[in-house]
N, C-alpha and C positions, 0 to 999 in steps of 0.2 A: 617053164612048163606051160603048155597051151591049156587054157581053160575053156571047157565046153559045157553047155547046158541047154535045155529046152527053154528058150526065152519066153517069158510071160511078162505082162505089164507089172504085176505085183512083184515078181522076182527081180525085175530091173530096178524098181524103186528101193529094193533092199540092198542093192550093191553099194558098198562103202568104199570111199577113196583109200588108197594105200600109200606107201612111201614113194611108189613109182606109178606112172600111168600103166593101165593094163586093159586088155580086151577079153571079153567073154564071147565066144563064138557060138552061134545057134546050131543045134543039132538037127533042126528041121529044114531050114533054108540055107544051102551052101553059100558061103561068102558073106552072110549077114552076121554082124557082131555089134556089141555095145562097148564103146570106148569109155573107160572111167578114168578121169584125170585126177591128179592130186588135189585140185581145187574143189572137187566134188561135182564138176560138170560131167554129165553123161550124154553121149551122143551116139546115134546109129552110124555104122560104117559098112561099106560094101567092099570086099576085097576079091580080086580075080587075077589069076595067072593065066598066061597064054601067049603064044607067038614070041616066046623068049622075053616077055616083059611082065611086070607086075603092076597092077593099078589098084589104088585105094580111093574110094569116094566117100565123102562125108554126106550123110543123109539128113542131118539135122538133130537138134536136141530131142531127147526122149520125152520132154514135156510138151512138145508140139505135135507128136503123133504117137499112135500105139503100135504094138508089134505087128498087128495085122496089116496096117498101112505100110510099115517098113518092109514086110515080106513081099507085099504086092509091088512095091517100088523096085526091090531086088529082082523079082521075076521079070519086070518090064525091062530092066537093064540087060538081063540075060537074053531076052528075046530080041533086043535091038542090036545084038552083035557086039557084046563086050569083048573080053579077051584082047584088049589093046586097041580096039576101034574107038575112034573119037565119036561118041554119040552126038547127034544133032543137039545143040545147046551147049556144047563144050564142057563135058563132064570130066574128061581125062587129059592126062599129059600136060602139055604146055598150053592147051586150049583155055580160053576164058571160061570160068565156071558159071553155072546158073546162079542167079541171085540167092536162091534158097540154100544152095550148097556153100556159097561164099559166106553167108551169114552164119552157118553152123560152124565152119572152120575155114579160114582162121579167125574171122572177126569175133564171134561170140565165145569161142573156146579161149581166145586170148584176152578177153575182157571180163568175162563173168566171174573170174576168181577175185576180182577187185570190188565186186558189188555186194551190197547187203542183200539179204533174201527178198526184201520188199522191192528193191530195184530190179532184181532178176525177174520177179513175178510181173512187174510193170512192163519191162521190155518184152517178155514173152507174150504178154497180152496184146501189146501193140503189133508185134510181128504176126501173131495168129489172126487177129481181127482186121488188120489193115494192109500191112506191107506184103506178106507172103501171098495172099489171094490176088493181089494186083501185079506184083513184080516177080514172084517166085519162079515162074516158068521162063523168065527172060534171062539171057546172058547178061552179065554185069555191064558189058560194053554196049548192050542194046537198049539200055534204059535211057531214054532221050528226054531232054528238057520239056518238050511238048507233052510227052506222056505223063511226066511228073505233074505238070501244071493241070492237065485234064483230070487226073486222079484227085489232086488237091481241091480243085474247084468243085467236083462232085461231092467229095467228103465234107466240104465246108458248108454245103447247103443245109444239112441236118445237124452236124456236130462240129462247129468251127473250132472249139477248144480242143477236141480230140484230134481233129485234122492237124492242128498246130503241133501236137505231141508226136503224131506219126511223121510229120515232115521233119521235125527236129531229129528224130531217130534215123530217118533215111539219110539226112545230111551227114550225120556222124559216120554211118556205114560207108557212104560213098566217099567221104574224105579219107577214110582208111584205104579204100580202093585206089584213090589218087596217090596216096603216100607209098603204097606198095608197087606203084608203077603199072597197075592193071589198066587204068584209064588215065587220060591226061586232064580232063575237065570234069568237075562235079556237076552232074545234070540238075542238081537241086539248087545250084548257086543263085539263079535269078528268080526263083519262086519265093515270094514274100509271104510271111505269115499273116494270118488274120489279125486285125487290131484286137487287143485284149481289153476287155472292160475293166475299169478301175473298181476292184472289189474291196480295196482296203477301206475299212470303216473304223473310226476312232470313237469310242464312247466318251461322252462328257462326264464330268464329275457328278452331275445330277442324275445322269442315266445309270452310272455305277451304283449310286445310292438306291435307285429304284430297283435295280436287279437284286441287290442284297436284301432289300425289304421283301421282295417277292419270294426269294429263296426261303427266308425265315417263315413267311406265311404258309408256303407249301409244306415245309417240314412240320409246322405246328398242326396242320390239317392231317398230314399223313407222315408219321415218323419214319416209315420205310424209305422215304425220299432222302434221308439224311446223308447217306453215303454219296449219292449223286450230287447233292448240294455241296458237300465238302470238296468233291473233285472240281466242281465249277469254281468254288471260292479259291481253291489253290491255283487254278489256272489264272484267275484274275490277279492274285497276289504275287505270282512268280513270273508270269509271261511265258511259262513252259508250253511245249506242245502237248496236245491231248495224250498222245502215246507215251510221253515221258512220265506223266502223272499216273495214268491208268496202269502202267507196268512198273511203277516205282517199288523197289524192294527195301526192306528194313536195313539190309546191308549197305545200302547207298545213302542212308540217313546218318549224318555225322554231326550231331549237335545242331548248330545253326546253319549247316551246309548240306546240300545234296551233292553227292559225288556220283553223277550218272555214268555208268560204265559204257553204255552204248546208245547215245542219242543219234539223231539223224546225221549229225556231222561228226560223230565220234564221241569219245569221252569228254565230259565237260563238268564244270562246277557251277552250282546254283546257290547263291547266298539267300538265306531266308529272313524275311522280316518277322517281327514278333507275331503278327497276325497269322502269317503262313506257318510258323512253328506251332502255334496253338492248334491250328487245324490238324497238323500231323500228330501232335501229342494225344489228341482225343481219339485217335484210331488205335491206340495200343490196348486192344481188348482181346487179342488172340495170339497164337504162337506161330502163325503162318509166315511165309517168306515175304508176302506182299503187303504193302501199306493199305491198299484197297483191293482185298481179295474178291474173287467171284462169289456171288451169292449162292451159286450152285456147288462149286468146288473151291474150298478155301486154299487149295494148293495151286490155284491158277489165278492170274490177274483178272481184274474186273473186265468182263467182256461185253455186257449188254450196251446198247446205245444209250446215251444220256437223254432219255425222253423228257426228263424234267426241264431240259433247256428249252424245248419247244413250248412247254407250258408257260415258263416264266417270261420268255420273250413275248409271248402272246399277251400275257397279263400286263406287261409294261409298255406295250405299243412299239416293241422293237423287233417286229417280225422279220425284218430284212437283215438283222444282225446274225452273223455266223459265230459259232463257238470259237473259231480261230481268231475272230476279231478281238477277243480278250488279249491275245498276244500283241496285236497291233496297238491296242489301247495301252498296255504296259509300256511299250516302247515310246509311244507318243507322250505319255505322262513323264517319262524320264527326260525326253528332249525338252519338254516345256519347263521342267525344273532346272534346266541348264546343264544336264549331264552331257559331257562331250560324246560325240558319235562313236569314237573308238571304244569308249567304256560301254555304251549302249550295245555295241556289237558283242562285247564279251558277256553282257547280261543275257543276251538272246542266244548266244552260242553260234554266232555267224562266223564262218571261216574267212569271208571276204567282206571288206567294208562296204563294197558297192551294194550288198544286200541290205545294209542298214541305211543307205542314203535315201531310201524312199521315205524315211521319217524326218528328213532334214527340214521339211516345210511344216512339221507339226507345231513348231513354236512361232509360226507366222503371226498368229493372233496376238501373242504376247509382244512381239516386236512392233506390230502396228499400234497396239495400245501404248507401248512405251514411247513410240514416236509422237503419238498424240499428246502424251503428258509433257514431253520435252517441248513440243511446239507450243503448247498452252502456256508453259512456264516462260518461254521466251516472249510470247505475246504479252503476258502480264508485265514482264520487265519493261518491254518497250512502251506499253501504255502508261506505266508508272513514270517512265522517264520523260514521256511527252507531256 
């Protein structure tokens, strides 16, 4: 049964995935529809029959444009001689598609069902802000290495890190085009990313003590800071990501273990030290689902920014330290205590050991000190024998 409705932005966002893919056709603009896939992906499509043939064009995800823009694009297609004609830019038939249409389907439609919501949001943001404005109007086979390099150089002037992210996404999309046989060489192949600054910062034992003392002082001055302080303490004790602690549910707390249902890398287990367990135990003052509930709505996780962090790092002279550096510190402490890297990887929830290899040098100071002690002992032995 054909589904028809007057498409609106709000109505489209209410469309739910079913057991099979389906399309809702607009009653205002002939040929315009919204394709809803079982993965939850929703994208605009344009369908036209004529001259004994039938053509369907993907117009992009609904998150990248509104109904008004989709209707305008459909009208443009109609005015440009649809009904089987190959519009300049290669929209139909066996012609090479425009980049914006290729991104919508098959690339994004085929990949988005494997992504977490945060990943989908990140990809859509990069497409909307960087790639579609620059390459959306070009045929996939007309995207040249020189054009990619020129765009990347311009973007790198003001935002080198974001330019790297956009380039990485473009490389993935064009690799897919190569694999599908649409193009023979990836035009991104020879463009090199900007050097990445080394942001990893390990806190020393003395700095960790200063942080804890500053947290205690802030809570003593203002008890309302206690929840933020406990979140920060738990990050230090566990090496977890901020989102994992802020969204932690009581159902995920199992004695001395956290069984996280949905971390960045999927389900994982976090083993708690006595200090970490004590922090969690003193949160048991309510009946909500979250260990750290929102101060506004106890049925939601803690949402506000941890402003206390800016205060304590200022007090301790650690203004350049990020909250995520507590995770790096946890890993470096483990390495310096002789914990094997594969075990550190499990502690951090890394899927691949190469992610953990960045901490391999964390024990260098201990190795150097040990070498000095051994060397001194040998020297004393030689002096004694002499």
